[in-house]
Short mmCIF file of the C-alpha atoms (twelve columns), coordinates in Angstrom:
data_MODEL
# 
_entry.id   MODEL 
# 
loop_
_atom_site.group_PDB 
_atom_site.id 
_atom_site.type_symbol 
_atom_site.label_atom_id 
_atom_site.label_alt_id 
_atom_site.label_comp_id 
_atom_site.label_asym_id 
_atom_site.label_seq_id 
_atom_site.Cartn_x 
_atom_site.Cartn_y 
_atom_site.Cartn_z 
_atom_site.pdbx_PDB_model_num 
ATOM 1   C CA . UNK A 1   -10.274 -21.380 -47.081 1 
ATOM 2   C CA . UNK A 2   -12.608 -23.420 -45.406 1 
ATOM 3   C CA . UNK A 3   -14.585 -21.711 -42.543 1 
ATOM 4   C CA . UNK A 4   -14.906 -23.293 -39.047 1 
ATOM 5   C CA . UNK A 5   -17.911 -23.486 -36.946 1 
ATOM 6   C CA . UNK A 6   -16.180 -21.284 -34.331 1 
ATOM 7   C CA . UNK A 7   -15.048 -18.820 -37.167 1 
ATOM 8   C CA . UNK A 8   -18.564 -18.757 -38.548 1 
ATOM 9   C CA . UNK A 9   -19.789 -17.883 -34.918 1 
ATOM 10  C CA . UNK A 10  -17.095 -15.099 -34.719 1 
ATOM 11  C CA . UNK A 11  -17.894 -13.540 -38.180 1 
ATOM 12  C CA . UNK A 12  -21.695 -13.562 -36.953 1 
ATOM 13  C CA . UNK A 13  -20.531 -11.846 -33.746 1 
ATOM 14  C CA . UNK A 14  -18.964 -8.971  -36.080 1 
ATOM 15  C CA . UNK A 15  -22.109 -8.812  -38.095 1 
ATOM 16  C CA . UNK A 16  -24.066 -7.947  -34.928 1 
ATOM 17  C CA . UNK A 17  -22.190 -5.106  -34.088 1 
ATOM 18  C CA . UNK A 18  -24.045 -2.652  -36.330 1 
ATOM 19  C CA . UNK A 19  -27.117 -4.243  -35.399 1 
ATOM 20  C CA . UNK A 20  -26.380 -3.154  -31.731 1 
ATOM 21  C CA . UNK A 21  -25.717 0.240   -32.584 1 
ATOM 22  C CA . UNK A 22  -28.675 0.750   -34.514 1 
ATOM 23  C CA . UNK A 23  -30.947 -0.622  -31.784 1 
ATOM 24  C CA . UNK A 24  -29.192 1.418   -29.094 1 
ATOM 25  C CA . UNK A 25  -30.249 4.555   -30.989 1 
ATOM 26  C CA . UNK A 26  -33.562 3.224   -32.185 1 
ATOM 27  C CA . UNK A 27  -36.393 5.313   -31.107 1 
ATOM 28  C CA . UNK A 28  -38.181 2.370   -29.074 1 
ATOM 29  C CA . UNK A 29  -38.527 2.032   -25.233 1 
ATOM 30  C CA . UNK A 30  -37.175 -1.512  -25.697 1 
ATOM 31  C CA . UNK A 31  -34.371 -0.774  -27.785 1 
ATOM 32  C CA . UNK A 32  -31.509 -0.065  -25.280 1 
ATOM 33  C CA . UNK A 33  -32.731 -3.615  -23.931 1 
ATOM 34  C CA . UNK A 34  -32.189 -5.015  -27.300 1 
ATOM 35  C CA . UNK A 35  -28.752 -3.560  -27.747 1 
ATOM 36  C CA . UNK A 36  -27.644 -4.765  -24.311 1 
ATOM 37  C CA . UNK A 37  -28.829 -8.494  -25.511 1 
ATOM 38  C CA . UNK A 38  -26.765 -8.406  -28.365 1 
ATOM 39  C CA . UNK A 39  -23.957 -7.307  -26.586 1 
ATOM 40  C CA . UNK A 40  -24.464 -9.979  -23.829 1 
ATOM 41  C CA . UNK A 41  -25.129 -12.377 -26.526 1 
ATOM 42  C CA . UNK A 42  -21.940 -11.647 -28.382 1 
ATOM 43  C CA . UNK A 43  -19.829 -12.002 -25.066 1 
ATOM 44  C CA . UNK A 44  -21.591 -15.564 -24.832 1 
ATOM 45  C CA . UNK A 45  -20.566 -16.573 -28.282 1 
ATOM 46  C CA . UNK A 46  -17.045 -15.129 -27.712 1 
ATOM 47  C CA . UNK A 47  -16.755 -18.056 -25.045 1 
ATOM 48  C CA . UNK A 48  -18.704 -20.394 -26.938 1 
ATOM 49  C CA . UNK A 49  -16.519 -20.342 -30.104 1 
ATOM 50  C CA . UNK A 50  -13.279 -20.762 -28.203 1 
ATOM 51  C CA . UNK A 51  -14.709 -23.712 -26.384 1 
ATOM 52  C CA . UNK A 52  -15.979 -25.445 -29.723 1 
ATOM 53  C CA . UNK A 53  -12.663 -24.644 -31.312 1 
ATOM 54  C CA . UNK A 54  -10.699 -26.460 -28.220 1 
ATOM 55  C CA . UNK A 55  -13.195 -28.954 -27.662 1 
ATOM 56  C CA . UNK A 56  -13.777 -30.248 -31.283 1 
ATOM 57  C CA . UNK A 57  -10.125 -29.331 -32.514 1 
ATOM 58  C CA . UNK A 58  -11.647 -26.936 -34.837 1 
ATOM 59  C CA . UNK A 59  -8.917  -23.923 -34.683 1 
ATOM 60  C CA . UNK A 60  -7.823  -22.145 -37.577 1 
ATOM 61  C CA . UNK A 61  -5.226  -19.193 -38.022 1 
ATOM 62  C CA . UNK A 62  -8.008  -17.033 -39.415 1 
ATOM 63  C CA . UNK A 63  -10.106 -17.948 -36.430 1 
ATOM 64  C CA . UNK A 64  -7.535  -17.192 -34.128 1 
ATOM 65  C CA . UNK A 65  -6.893  -13.784 -35.716 1 
ATOM 66  C CA . UNK A 66  -10.461 -13.139 -35.974 1 
ATOM 67  C CA . UNK A 67  -11.503 -13.880 -32.607 1 
ATOM 68  C CA . UNK A 68  -9.557  -10.732 -30.779 1 
ATOM 69  C CA . UNK A 69  -10.463 -8.544  -33.551 1 
ATOM 70  C CA . UNK A 70  -14.065 -9.324  -33.104 1 
ATOM 71  C CA . UNK A 71  -13.870 -8.646  -29.291 1 
ATOM 72  C CA . UNK A 72  -12.020 -5.510  -29.590 1 
ATOM 73  C CA . UNK A 73  -14.323 -3.975  -32.053 1 
ATOM 74  C CA . UNK A 74  -17.529 -5.022  -29.976 1 
ATOM 75  C CA . UNK A 75  -15.891 -3.423  -27.028 1 
ATOM 76  C CA . UNK A 76  -14.746 -0.297  -28.831 1 
ATOM 77  C CA . UNK A 77  -18.003 0.433   -30.794 1 
ATOM 78  C CA . UNK A 78  -19.750 -0.092  -27.472 1 
ATOM 79  C CA . UNK A 79  -17.769 2.357   -25.556 1 
ATOM 80  C CA . UNK A 80  -17.856 4.827   -28.129 1 
ATOM 81  C CA . UNK A 81  -21.666 4.956   -28.232 1 
ATOM 82  C CA . UNK A 82  -22.157 4.812   -24.507 1 
ATOM 83  C CA . UNK A 83  -19.876 7.675   -23.934 1 
ATOM 84  C CA . UNK A 84  -21.384 9.725   -26.795 1 
ATOM 85  C CA . UNK A 85  -24.997 8.991   -25.393 1 
ATOM 86  C CA . UNK A 86  -23.959 10.003  -21.945 1 
ATOM 87  C CA . UNK A 87  -21.725 12.475  -22.480 1 
ATOM 88  C CA . UNK A 88  -23.619 15.251  -20.711 1 
ATOM 89  C CA . UNK A 89  -24.815 12.959  -18.050 1 
ATOM 90  C CA . UNK A 90  -23.809 12.194  -14.692 1 
ATOM 91  C CA . UNK A 91  -20.237 10.694  -14.926 1 
ATOM 92  C CA . UNK A 92  -20.052 11.291  -18.326 1 
ATOM 93  C CA . UNK A 93  -16.315 12.663  -18.148 1 
ATOM 94  C CA . UNK A 94  -15.359 9.598   -16.211 1 
ATOM 95  C CA . UNK A 95  -16.824 7.242   -18.385 1 
ATOM 96  C CA . UNK A 96  -14.855 8.817   -21.421 1 
ATOM 97  C CA . UNK A 97  -11.735 8.599   -19.539 1 
ATOM 98  C CA . UNK A 98  -12.424 4.696   -18.714 1 
ATOM 99  C CA . UNK A 99  -13.365 4.108   -22.443 1 
ATOM 100 C CA . UNK A 100 -10.202 5.833   -23.481 1 
ATOM 101 C CA . UNK A 101 -8.208  3.900   -21.239 1 
ATOM 102 C CA . UNK A 102 -9.707  0.559   -22.187 1 
ATOM 103 C CA . UNK A 103 -9.706  1.456   -26.171 1 
ATOM 104 C CA . UNK A 104 -5.896  2.651   -25.731 1 
ATOM 105 C CA . UNK A 105 -4.591  -0.393  -24.024 1 
ATOM 106 C CA . UNK A 106 -6.131  -2.498  -26.604 1 
ATOM 107 C CA . UNK A 107 -4.656  -0.707  -29.024 1 
ATOM 108 C CA . UNK A 108 -1.084  -0.608  -27.549 1 
ATOM 109 C CA . UNK A 109 -1.301  -4.208  -26.573 1 
ATOM 110 C CA . UNK A 110 -2.406  -5.329  -30.043 1 
ATOM 111 C CA . UNK A 111 0.753   -3.590  -31.117 1 
ATOM 112 C CA . UNK A 112 3.008   -4.994  -28.717 1 
ATOM 113 C CA . UNK A 113 1.689   -8.602  -29.373 1 
ATOM 114 C CA . UNK A 114 2.222   -8.209  -33.336 1 
ATOM 115 C CA . UNK A 115 5.618   -6.503  -32.830 1 
ATOM 116 C CA . UNK A 116 7.033   -9.527  -30.223 1 
ATOM 117 C CA . UNK A 117 5.330   -11.957 -32.557 1 
ATOM 118 C CA . UNK A 118 7.765   -10.650 -35.469 1 
ATOM 119 C CA . UNK A 119 10.796  -10.932 -33.040 1 
ATOM 120 C CA . UNK A 120 9.642   -14.628 -31.927 1 
ATOM 121 C CA . UNK A 121 8.886   -13.471 -28.805 1 
ATOM 122 C CA . UNK A 122 5.011   -13.667 -28.660 1 
ATOM 123 C CA . UNK A 123 5.126   -16.162 -25.392 1 
ATOM 124 C CA . UNK A 124 6.306   -13.060 -23.339 1 
ATOM 125 C CA . UNK A 125 3.065   -11.166 -23.661 1 
ATOM 126 C CA . UNK A 126 0.497   -14.149 -23.575 1 
ATOM 127 C CA . UNK A 127 -2.782  -13.733 -21.839 1 
ATOM 128 C CA . UNK A 128 -2.500  -13.571 -17.865 1 
ATOM 129 C CA . UNK A 129 -5.359  -13.872 -15.439 1 
ATOM 130 C CA . UNK A 130 -5.656  -10.187 -14.391 1 
ATOM 131 C CA . UNK A 131 -6.851  -9.941  -18.408 1 
ATOM 132 C CA . UNK A 132 -9.287  -12.428 -18.283 1 
ATOM 133 C CA . UNK A 133 -10.648 -10.646 -15.203 1 
ATOM 134 C CA . UNK A 134 -10.473 -7.412  -16.908 1 
ATOM 135 C CA . UNK A 135 -12.492 -8.769  -19.813 1 
ATOM 136 C CA . UNK A 136 -15.184 -10.088 -17.478 1 
ATOM 137 C CA . UNK A 137 -15.620 -6.520  -15.829 1 
ATOM 138 C CA . UNK A 138 -15.428 -4.941  -19.274 1 
ATOM 139 C CA . UNK A 139 -18.387 -7.282  -20.554 1 
ATOM 140 C CA . UNK A 140 -20.309 -6.705  -17.164 1 
ATOM 141 C CA . UNK A 141 -19.977 -2.825  -17.282 1 
ATOM 142 C CA . UNK A 142 -20.750 -2.532  -20.918 1 
ATOM 143 C CA . UNK A 143 -23.737 -4.705  -20.475 1 
ATOM 144 C CA . UNK A 144 -25.077 -2.602  -17.723 1 
ATOM 145 C CA . UNK A 145 -24.465 0.709   -19.243 1 
ATOM 146 C CA . UNK A 146 -26.148 -0.595  -22.573 1 
ATOM 147 C CA . UNK A 147 -29.090 -1.779  -20.582 1 
ATOM 148 C CA . UNK A 148 -29.404 1.621   -18.235 1 
ATOM 149 C CA . UNK A 149 -32.587 0.980   -16.421 1 
ATOM 150 C CA . UNK A 150 -32.935 -0.432  -13.087 1 
ATOM 151 C CA . UNK A 151 -33.724 -4.115  -12.850 1 
ATOM 152 C CA . UNK A 152 -35.438 -5.587  -9.551  1 
ATOM 153 C CA . UNK A 153 -34.436 -2.789  -7.640  1 
ATOM 154 C CA . UNK A 154 -30.620 -2.837  -8.571  1 
ATOM 155 C CA . UNK A 155 -29.220 0.369   -10.011 1 
ATOM 156 C CA . UNK A 156 -28.175 -1.223  -13.127 1 
ATOM 157 C CA . UNK A 157 -26.555 1.947   -14.762 1 
ATOM 158 C CA . UNK A 158 -24.588 2.889   -11.712 1 
ATOM 159 C CA . UNK A 159 -23.249 -0.403  -11.438 1 
ATOM 160 C CA . UNK A 160 -21.946 -0.134  -14.869 1 
ATOM 161 C CA . UNK A 161 -20.255 3.275   -13.962 1 
ATOM 162 C CA . UNK A 162 -18.469 1.560   -11.036 1 
ATOM 163 C CA . UNK A 163 -17.820 -1.496  -12.670 1 
ATOM 164 C CA . UNK A 164 -16.204 0.379   -15.869 1 
ATOM 165 C CA . UNK A 165 -13.998 2.175   -13.474 1 
ATOM 166 C CA . UNK A 166 -12.784 -1.304  -12.008 1 
ATOM 167 C CA . UNK A 167 -12.474 -2.221  -15.474 1 
ATOM 168 C CA . UNK A 168 -10.282 0.715   -16.219 1 
ATOM 169 C CA . UNK A 169 -8.200  -0.172  -13.444 1 
ATOM 170 C CA . UNK A 170 -7.727  -3.538  -14.365 1 
ATOM 171 C CA . UNK A 171 -6.968  -2.610  -18.009 1 
ATOM 172 C CA . UNK A 172 -4.156  -0.089  -16.635 1 
ATOM 173 C CA . UNK A 173 -2.825  -3.124  -14.464 1 
ATOM 174 C CA . UNK A 174 -2.814  -5.740  -17.132 1 
ATOM 175 C CA . UNK A 175 -1.489  -3.462  -19.472 1 
ATOM 176 C CA . UNK A 176 1.333   -2.608  -16.986 1 
ATOM 177 C CA . UNK A 177 1.943   -6.537  -16.796 1 
ATOM 178 C CA . UNK A 178 2.277   -6.689  -20.608 1 
ATOM 179 C CA . UNK A 179 5.038   -4.177  -20.871 1 
ATOM 180 C CA . UNK A 180 6.751   -5.475  -18.025 1 
ATOM 181 C CA . UNK A 181 6.748   -8.980  -19.494 1 
ATOM 182 C CA . UNK A 182 7.918   -7.327  -22.660 1 
ATOM 183 C CA . UNK A 183 10.529  -4.854  -21.409 1 
ATOM 184 C CA . UNK A 184 13.609  -7.159  -21.702 1 
ATOM 185 C CA . UNK A 185 12.850  -7.149  -25.322 1 
ATOM 186 C CA . UNK A 186 11.793  -3.471  -25.771 1 
ATOM 187 C CA . UNK A 187 15.055  -2.375  -24.079 1 
ATOM 188 C CA . UNK A 188 17.158  -3.982  -25.949 1 
ATOM 189 C CA . UNK A 189 19.642  -1.763  -28.172 1 
ATOM 190 C CA . UNK A 190 19.632  -2.336  -31.992 1 
# 
């Protein structure tokens, strides 16, 4: 197997996940800034590897498989550590609920896409605009929640909490849209 540059970037993004976790829990005053920076770097490289793959015709089957896996791993791991760290804090239960909605939807839609692909119906569950907006909201929310501190007078953590709520709503919306698109296939009798 030949690894393309976009696939190497994606693999690197996966390798940064344990680094993000270690930094998040490190006992240094700057460690949560670094964890947020790693997550933001990963989000930017996600955009970059896709752009490089399309622009320079470097797409590969392995890369197409690995890219969404890397995204989902980064989001799920970040949400778990954020919820665990803030479980007893203000809004902890709401962050937990938002994280459960986001992670649950990712598992459900991944399974739906796989099943639809087996039936030759994958085109019915292609990414829609609401899914892209949801992803942006998730990335902003998680970045703010990892950062935790006010910045230039902005309540970054509170912004993260509200953006996570928006992301959870968009997550439900996009999940419902996928299920609606797949419903004709799902409701067929065998």
